[in-house]
C-alpha positions in Angstrom: 1.9 -96.7 -30.4 0.3 -97.8 -33.6 0.4 -95.7 -36.4 -2.0 -96.2 -39.6 -2.3 -94.5 -43.0 -5.3 -94.1 -45.3 -3.5 -96.5 -47.5 -4.4 -99.3 -44.7 -0.7 -99.8 -43.9 0.3 -100.0 -40.5 3.3 -100.3 -38.0 4.5 -99.8 -34.5 6.9 -97.5 -32.9 8.9 -98.5 -29.9 10.4 -96.1 -27.5 13.5 -96.8 -25.8 14.6 -94.5 -23.0 18.2 -94.6 -21.7 19.1 -93.2 -18.6 23.1 -93.3 -17.8 25.0 -92.3 -14.9 28.5 -92.0 -13.8 27.6 -93.4 -10.3 24.7 -93.9 -8.6 21.3 -94.2 -9.3 18.8 -92.5 -11.0 15.2 -92.2 -9.5 12.4 -91.8 -12.1 9.0 -89.8 -10.8 5.7 -91.2 -10.9 3.9 -91.0 -14.4 0.4 -89.8 -13.0 -3.0 -91.3 -12.8 -4.5 -93.1 -15.9 -7.8 -91.2 -17.2 -10.2 -91.4 -20.1 -10.5 -88.6 -22.4 -13.4 -87.8 -24.7 -13.6 -85.9 -27.7 -13.1 -83.0 -27.8 -11.2 -82.6 -24.5 -7.7 -81.9 -24.5 -5.5 -84.3 -22.5 -3.6 -83.2 -19.5 0.0 -85.1 -18.8 2.1 -84.8 -15.5 5.7 -83.2 -16.4 8.5 -86.2 -16.5 10.7 -85.8 -13.5 14.0 -87.7 -12.3 16.5 -87.2 -9.4 20.0 -88.5 -8.5 22.2 -88.5 -5.6 25.2 -87.0 -8.6 22.9 -84.1 -9.2 22.3 -82.3 -12.4 19.9 -84.6 -13.8 17.6 -83.4 -16.6 14.7 -84.4 -18.6 14.4 -83.6 -22.4 
């Protein structure tokens, strides 16, 4: 992601996703299809999903 201010300063944002489990593996669902959005359309996102053989998985 790139952020730019009116003063022409720019920077990059790095998002790190950390997944931890006591045992077993976590499966992350499909991110959905790529799409092109033109103004003034509102983007629609696929909700994230996760599952684990241990149970108790939540996506926040």
